MDAnalysis code that builds the backbone (N, CA, C; Angstrom):
import MDAnalysis as mda
import numpy as np

u = mda.Universe.empty(366, n_residues=122, atom_resindex=np.repeat(np.arange(122), 3), trajectory=True)
u.add_TopologyAttr("name", ["N", "CA", "C"] * 122)
u.add_TopologyAttr("resid", np.arange(1, 123))
u.add_TopologyAttr("resname", ["MET", "LYS", "PHE", "GLY", "GLY", "GLY", "ALA", "LYS", "GLN", "ILE", "PHE", "THR", "LEU", "PHE", "GLY", "GLY", "ASP", "VAL", "PRO", "ILE", "GLU", "MET", "ASP", "SER", "GLU", "PRO", "ALA", "LYS", "GLN", "LEU", "GLY", "PHE", "THR", "SER", "GLU", "ARG", "PHE", "GLU", "GLY", "TRP", "LEU", "TRP", "LYS", "HIS", "GLY", "LYS", "TYR", "ILE", "TYR", "VAL", "SER", "TYR", "ILE", "VAL", "SER", "ARG", "GLN", "GLU", "GLY", "LYS", "GLY", "ASN", "LEU", "SER", "ARG", "LEU", "PHE", "LYS", "ARG", "ILE", "GLN", "SER", "PHE", "GLY", "PHE", "GLY", "ILE", "LYS", "VAL", "PRO", "ILE", "PRO", "PHE", "PRO", "LYS", "MET", "GLU", "MET", "ILE", "LEU", "ARG", "SER", "HIS", "GLY", "PHE", "LYS", "HIS", "THR", "LEU", "GLU", "ASP", "PHE", "LYS", "GLU", "ALA", "LYS", "ALA", "PRO", "ASN", "VAL", "GLU", "VAL", "TRP", "VAL", "LEU", "GLU", "PRO", "ARG", "THR", "VAL", "LYS", "LEU"])
u.atoms.positions = np.array([
    [20.853, 27.624, 45.010],
    [21.880, 27.512, 44.029],
    [21.607, 28.972, 43.330],
    [22.552, 29.773, 43.252],
    [22.238, 30.827, 42.352],
    [22.982, 30.232, 40.776],
    [22.062, 30.731, 39.353],
    [23.185, 30.558, 38.492],
    [23.043, 32.090, 37.782],
    [24.439, 32.489, 37.312],
    [24.625, 33.298, 36.877],
    [25.415, 33.532, 35.594],
    [25.681, 34.935, 34.868],
    [26.252, 34.799, 33.248],
    [27.225, 34.069, 33.152],
    [27.898, 33.767, 32.125],
    [28.847, 32.998, 31.437],
    [28.695, 31.367, 30.776],
    [29.198, 31.837, 29.797],
    [29.105, 30.321, 29.001],
    [29.737, 28.838, 29.610],
    [30.701, 29.007, 30.302],
    [30.912, 28.268, 31.142],
    [30.012, 27.620, 32.000],
    [29.607, 28.439, 33.090],
    [28.161, 28.185, 33.982],
    [27.048, 27.396, 33.172],
    [26.794, 28.027, 32.101],
    [25.261, 27.380, 31.757],
    [25.745, 26.011, 30.638],
    [26.599, 25.738, 30.223],
    [27.402, 24.368, 29.964],
    [27.499, 23.849, 31.001],
    [28.391, 24.344, 32.402],
    [28.256, 23.183, 33.073],
    [27.028, 22.766, 33.583],
    [26.218, 24.158, 33.525],
    [24.503, 23.611, 34.205],
    [23.667, 22.798, 33.325],
    [23.719, 22.861, 32.256],
    [22.787, 22.275, 31.355],
    [23.611, 20.611, 30.818],
    [24.879, 20.624, 31.334],
    [25.830, 18.685, 31.195],
    [25.820, 18.509, 29.795],
    [25.534, 17.475, 29.438],
    [25.306, 16.726, 28.463],
    [23.837, 17.267, 27.597],
    [23.638, 16.865, 26.258],
    [22.863, 17.311, 25.437],
    [21.218, 16.670, 26.108],
    [20.763, 18.087, 26.786],
    [19.450, 17.569, 27.096],
    [18.379, 18.930, 26.755],
    [17.046, 18.368, 27.097],
    [15.743, 19.641, 26.997],
    [15.766, 19.989, 28.637],
    [15.388, 21.299, 27.769],
    [15.349, 22.581, 28.893],
    [14.366, 22.604, 29.451],
    [13.963, 22.413, 30.456],
    [12.414, 22.327, 31.019],
    [11.975, 23.776, 31.203],
    [10.727, 24.206, 30.397],
    [10.637, 25.408, 30.413],
    [10.147, 26.019, 32.650],
    [10.506, 26.769, 32.852],
    [10.695, 27.366, 34.146],
    [11.610, 26.444, 34.815],
    [12.326, 25.773, 34.819],
    [13.613, 24.955, 35.401],
    [14.688, 26.514, 35.557],
    [15.642, 26.263, 36.207],
    [16.546, 27.151, 36.935],
    [17.223, 27.782, 35.358],
    [17.698, 26.809, 34.893],
    [18.626, 27.137, 33.135],
    [17.586, 28.000, 32.803],
    [16.602, 27.525, 32.716],
    [15.523, 27.825, 31.374],
    [14.939, 29.626, 31.662],
    [15.004, 29.980, 33.206],
    [15.165, 30.810, 33.755],
    [15.989, 32.127, 33.148],
    [17.230, 31.181, 33.416],
    [18.516, 31.768, 33.159],
    [18.452, 32.557, 31.969],
    [17.602, 31.705, 30.636],
    [17.738, 32.405, 29.448],
    [16.589, 32.822, 28.681],
    [15.564, 32.931, 29.802],
    [14.376, 34.025, 29.841],
    [13.196, 33.200, 29.483],
    [13.611, 31.634, 28.965],
    [12.646, 30.678, 28.725],
    [11.183, 30.188, 29.675],
    [10.508, 31.083, 30.309],
    [9.336, 30.914, 31.184],
    [7.606, 30.419, 30.355],
    [7.502, 30.040, 31.541],
    [5.593, 30.029, 30.660],
    [4.461, 31.103, 30.685],
    [5.300, 32.175, 31.489],
    [4.460, 33.524, 31.134],
    [4.973, 33.946, 30.218],
    [6.070, 33.642, 29.581],
    [6.203, 34.273, 27.699],
    [6.116, 33.438, 26.900],
    [6.223, 32.180, 27.079],
    [6.730, 30.986, 25.742],
    [5.136, 30.029, 25.854],
    [5.122, 29.600, 24.496],
    [4.615, 28.103, 24.796],
    [5.563, 27.262, 23.620],
    [6.076, 25.974, 23.909],
    [7.408, 25.675, 22.916],
    [8.211, 24.672, 23.724],
    [9.382, 24.392, 22.920],
    [10.575, 23.546, 23.361],
    [11.809, 23.915, 23.242],
    [12.861, 23.593, 24.431],
    [13.919, 24.180, 23.967],
    [15.113, 22.874, 24.384],
    [15.792, 22.913, 23.442],
    [16.737, 21.542, 23.891],
    [18.549, 22.130, 23.511],
    [19.360, 21.452, 24.316],
    [20.840, 21.734, 24.298],
    [21.104, 20.749, 23.039],
    [22.219, 20.702, 22.274],
    [22.216, 19.606, 21.711],
    [24.046, 20.034, 20.791],
    [24.914, 19.771, 21.769],
    [26.282, 20.272, 21.526],
    [26.507, 21.795, 21.701],
    [26.501, 23.013, 21.037],
    [27.044, 24.238, 20.630],
    [25.585, 24.987, 20.598],
    [24.396, 24.108, 20.249],
    [23.368, 24.742, 19.892],
    [22.077, 24.580, 21.104],
    [21.348, 25.408, 21.151],
    [20.074, 25.426, 21.692],
    [19.224, 25.363, 20.478],
    [18.106, 24.180, 20.407],
    [17.228, 24.127, 19.499],
    [16.214, 24.816, 19.896],
    [15.347, 25.771, 19.100],
    [13.941, 25.832, 19.858],
    [12.839, 25.728, 19.103],
    [11.559, 24.945, 19.336],
    [10.732, 24.431, 18.509],
    [9.751, 24.381, 18.886],
    [9.149, 24.632, 17.587],
    [7.646, 25.128, 17.652],
    [6.918, 25.949, 18.861],
    [7.770, 27.028, 19.302],
    [7.840, 28.142, 20.602],
    [6.790, 29.141, 19.547],
    [5.991, 29.767, 20.807],
    [4.915, 30.941, 20.330],
    [4.724, 32.102, 21.570],
    [5.181, 32.972, 21.420],
    [5.391, 33.914, 22.999],
    [3.725, 34.420, 22.469],
    [3.753, 34.728, 24.026],
    [2.422, 34.571, 24.534],
    [1.798, 35.908, 24.567],
    [3.100, 37.134, 24.255],
    [2.338, 37.667, 24.218],
    [3.097, 38.263, 23.250],
    [2.724, 38.436, 21.325],
    [3.201, 38.822, 20.356],
    [3.486, 40.361, 20.610],
    [4.668, 40.401, 19.445],
    [4.882, 41.795, 19.537],
    [6.065, 42.468, 20.946],
    [6.311, 41.777, 22.078],
    [7.007, 42.174, 23.254],
    [8.078, 42.479, 23.308],
    [8.607, 41.392, 21.833],
    [10.049, 41.390, 22.073],
    [10.798, 40.390, 22.607],
    [9.391, 39.610, 22.920],
    [9.966, 38.108, 24.009],
    [11.036, 37.074, 23.393],
    [10.893, 37.304, 22.094],
    [11.733, 35.939, 21.182],
    [13.310, 36.800, 20.917],
    [13.399, 37.807, 20.756],
    [14.439, 38.456, 20.558],
    [15.117, 38.167, 21.393],
    [14.370, 39.170, 22.894],
    [15.525, 38.714, 24.136],
    [16.043, 36.977, 23.807],
    [15.088, 36.337, 23.958],
    [15.721, 35.006, 24.036],
    [16.820, 34.958, 23.201],
    [16.699, 35.128, 22.002],
    [17.725, 34.734, 20.871],
    [19.163, 35.617, 21.427],
    [19.029, 36.491, 22.129],
    [20.019, 37.580, 22.473],
    [20.493, 36.762, 23.665],
    [20.125, 36.344, 24.814],
    [20.350, 35.614, 25.908],
    [20.625, 34.731, 25.274],
    [20.133, 33.828, 24.769],
    [20.816, 32.028, 24.181],
    [22.469, 32.859, 23.578],
    [22.319, 33.833, 22.610],
    [23.971, 33.833, 22.266],
    [24.830, 34.459, 23.145],
    [24.386, 35.002, 24.051],
    [25.022, 35.919, 25.245],
    [26.231, 34.506, 26.050],
    [25.315, 33.019, 26.258],
    [25.606, 32.279, 26.846],
    [26.889, 31.129, 25.670],
    [26.864, 32.193, 24.747],
    [27.467, 30.994, 23.900],
    [27.690, 30.244, 22.620],
    [26.000, 30.526, 23.300],
    [25.200, 29.356, 21.926],
    [25.137, 29.302, 21.047],
    [24.787, 28.838, 19.646],
    [23.886, 29.200, 18.390],
    [22.543, 28.684, 18.718],
    [21.904, 28.921, 17.274],
    [20.512, 28.935, 17.367],
    [19.883, 27.913, 16.813],
    [19.384, 27.081, 16.605],
    [18.588, 26.378, 15.226],
    [17.216, 26.379, 15.664],
    [16.364, 26.176, 14.657],
    [14.532, 26.339, 14.414],
    [14.652, 25.154, 13.963],
    [14.589, 24.055, 13.756],
    [13.429, 22.836, 12.730],
    [12.140, 23.123, 12.514],
    [12.238, 23.213, 11.492],
    [10.423, 22.947, 10.678],
    [9.599, 24.919, 10.931],
    [10.373, 26.008, 11.031],
    [9.510, 26.893, 11.766],
    [7.765, 26.911, 11.214],
    [7.596, 27.535, 11.704],
    [6.103, 28.533, 11.680],
    [6.031, 29.366, 10.095],
    [5.140, 29.932, 9.294],
    [5.736, 30.770, 7.979],
    [5.700, 31.463, 9.402],
    [5.305, 32.208, 9.979],
    [5.345, 33.447, 10.712],
    [7.040, 33.417, 11.112],
    [7.147, 32.237, 11.671],
    [8.403, 32.462, 12.409],
    [9.819, 32.025, 11.211],
    [9.306, 31.806, 10.229],
    [10.754, 32.042, 9.046],
    [10.682, 33.596, 8.694],
    [10.164, 34.565, 8.617],
    [9.940, 35.767, 8.709],
    [11.053, 36.233, 9.676],
    [11.034, 35.734, 10.961],
    [11.221, 36.431, 11.976],
    [12.863, 36.167, 12.291],
    [13.019, 34.734, 11.753],
    [13.990, 34.121, 11.611],
    [15.084, 34.666, 10.393],
    [14.543, 34.884, 9.619],
    [15.114, 35.697, 8.389],
    [15.580, 37.069, 9.316],
    [14.625, 38.246, 9.669],
    [15.353, 39.481, 10.077],
    [16.141, 39.154, 11.222],
    [16.084, 37.793, 11.666],
    [17.405, 37.911, 12.910],
    [19.138, 37.379, 12.360],
    [18.346, 36.916, 11.224],
    [20.022, 36.599, 10.216],
    [20.373, 34.819, 10.182],
    [19.172, 34.655, 10.643],
    [19.473, 32.591, 10.200],
    [19.084, 32.519, 8.934],
    [20.001, 31.328, 8.786],
    [19.883, 30.883, 7.527],
    [19.711, 29.284, 7.697],
    [18.763, 29.421, 5.885],
    [18.358, 28.006, 5.752],
    [19.240, 26.856, 5.564],
    [19.014, 25.583, 6.100],
    [20.005, 24.705, 5.919],
    [18.967, 23.070, 6.036],
    [19.515, 22.306, 5.294],
    [19.028, 21.010, 5.909],
    [19.823, 20.433, 6.741],
    [19.194, 19.008, 7.865],
    [19.966, 18.056, 8.821],
    [19.146, 17.383, 8.775],
    [20.237, 16.157, 8.436],
    [19.635, 14.376, 9.246],
    [19.334, 14.175, 10.729],
    [18.273, 14.311, 10.862],
    [17.886, 13.843, 12.444],
    [17.770, 12.447, 12.057],
    [18.869, 11.406, 12.684],
    [18.973, 10.452, 12.161],
    [18.171, 9.622, 13.415],
    [18.144, 10.120, 14.735],
    [17.687, 9.486, 15.674],
    [15.898, 8.986, 15.226],
    [15.599, 10.338, 14.752],
    [14.268, 10.146, 14.345],
    [14.022, 9.703, 12.495],
    [15.228, 9.001, 12.212],
    [15.502, 8.483, 10.940],
    [14.440, 9.745, 9.853],
    [14.661, 10.741, 9.961],
    [14.326, 11.662, 9.066],
    [15.185, 12.562, 8.419],
    [15.893, 12.417, 7.144],
    [16.808, 12.985, 6.405],
    [16.421, 14.417, 5.593],
    [16.912, 15.515, 5.946],
    [16.659, 16.771, 5.077],
    [16.023, 17.390, 5.616],
    [16.264, 17.502, 6.740],
    [14.640, 18.346, 7.691],
    [14.968, 19.676, 7.608],
    [14.447, 20.917, 7.334],
    [14.464, 22.107, 7.066],
    [14.817, 22.488, 9.130],
    [15.922, 23.562, 8.788],
    [16.489, 23.915, 10.047],
    [17.062, 25.370, 9.604],
    [16.241, 25.948, 10.526],
    [16.978, 27.738, 10.443],
    [18.298, 27.820, 11.470],
    [19.452, 28.354, 10.825],
    [20.215, 28.199, 12.153],
    [20.946, 29.805, 12.407],
    [21.424, 30.354, 13.110],
    [22.007, 31.439, 13.577],
    [23.368, 30.756, 14.494],
    [24.546, 31.199, 13.913],
    [25.664, 30.385, 14.410],
    [26.138, 30.848, 16.305],
    [27.129, 30.395, 16.985],
    [27.186, 31.241, 18.247],
    [27.889, 32.391, 17.618],
    [27.974, 33.593, 18.491],
    [28.927, 34.666, 18.247],
    [29.867, 34.348, 18.274],
    [31.202, 34.900, 17.719],
    [32.670, 35.096, 18.112],
    [32.979, 36.378, 18.931],
    [33.716, 35.975, 19.921],
    [34.056, 37.177, 20.608],
    [35.616, 37.744, 20.320],
    [35.718, 38.922, 19.825],
    [37.320, 38.983, 19.559],
    [37.553, 39.846, 20.527],
    [39.191, 39.510, 20.816],
    [39.632, 40.018, 22.122],
    [40.458, 41.347, 22.175],
])
């Protein structure tokens, strides 16, 4: 089974709101592989949540490429409670600081950094 570019394909590929398991075919399409990262991704609505992610090769651009790839499929990116070093990276990529309620976890006002999905002008 081959997975290629395009937001429609990736939305179909992920189906509903699901975790994105590292090294799975959808994860590989995003560049989320165990040789590059430790951490977690999951799809929720029009966003990919990035949680406790660490690059195994700091300074090589892996995180920037992951963000660009996620956005190329039409998703926004949300990073809850980032590490301090990650917060600096998020600021440099244009993420905005927000607060969200995670009702399932009964956690109100959780710090979440957000990069909205890109809009394409035709």
